C-alpha positions, 0 to 999 in steps of 0.5 A, spaced: 517 481 514 514 488 515 509 487 521 504 493 518 504 489 512 502 482 515 496 486 519 493 488 513 494 481 510 490 479 516 485 484 515 484 482 508 484 474 509 479 475 514 474 480 510 475 475 504 474 469 509 479 466 505 480 459 506 485 458 501 490 464 504 489 468 497 485 474 496 483 478 490 485 484 488 479 488 488 479 486 496 486 489 496 484 495 493 479 496 498 484 496 504 485 503 508 492 503 506 490 503 498 483 506 498 486 512 502 491 513 497 486 513 491 481 517 495 487 523 497 489 523 490 496 520 492 496 515 487 492 514 481 489 507 478 494 507 473 500 508 478 497 502 482 496 498 476 503 498 475 505 497 482 501 491 482 503 488 476 511 489 478 511 487 485 506 481 484 507 479 477 500 478 477 494 480 472 489 484 475 484 478 476 488 474 479 488 472 487 494 474 491 498 470 496 501 473 503 508 473 500 505 477 493 501 481 498 507 483 502 511 485 496 505 490 493 505 493 500 512 494 501 512 497 494 507 502 496 511 503 502 517 504 499 514 509 494 512 514 500 518 513 504 522 515 498 518 522 498 519 522 505 527 522 505 527 527 499 523 532 504 516 531 500 510 532 504 505 527 501 501 522 505 506 523 511 502 524 518 505 524 525 511 527 528 515 526 522 510 530 518 509 536 523 517 537 523 518 537 516 512 541 515 515 546 520 521 546 516 518 548 509 519 555 507 
């Protein structure tokens, strides 16, 4: 299981003070890994809704548990990993982004 996804899950549960181990979609969308993509225009709400529905199998108002959250997190991560593998500069940062940026004509 992806450690970064579990860290974001722990943040969501703590923020929601979720006793039952579930959090709602609104809170998930406020987490930095999603909010920053929306703010930067890397994802729009329609794309996010499609990823949410496909990865969690849940409707917009339903709460997500840890396994569903991790699937959602990984679906977003995979989307941008594919861009990284293809040489597209998107939300990449750090050394890999710098190397790719330098390699761009």
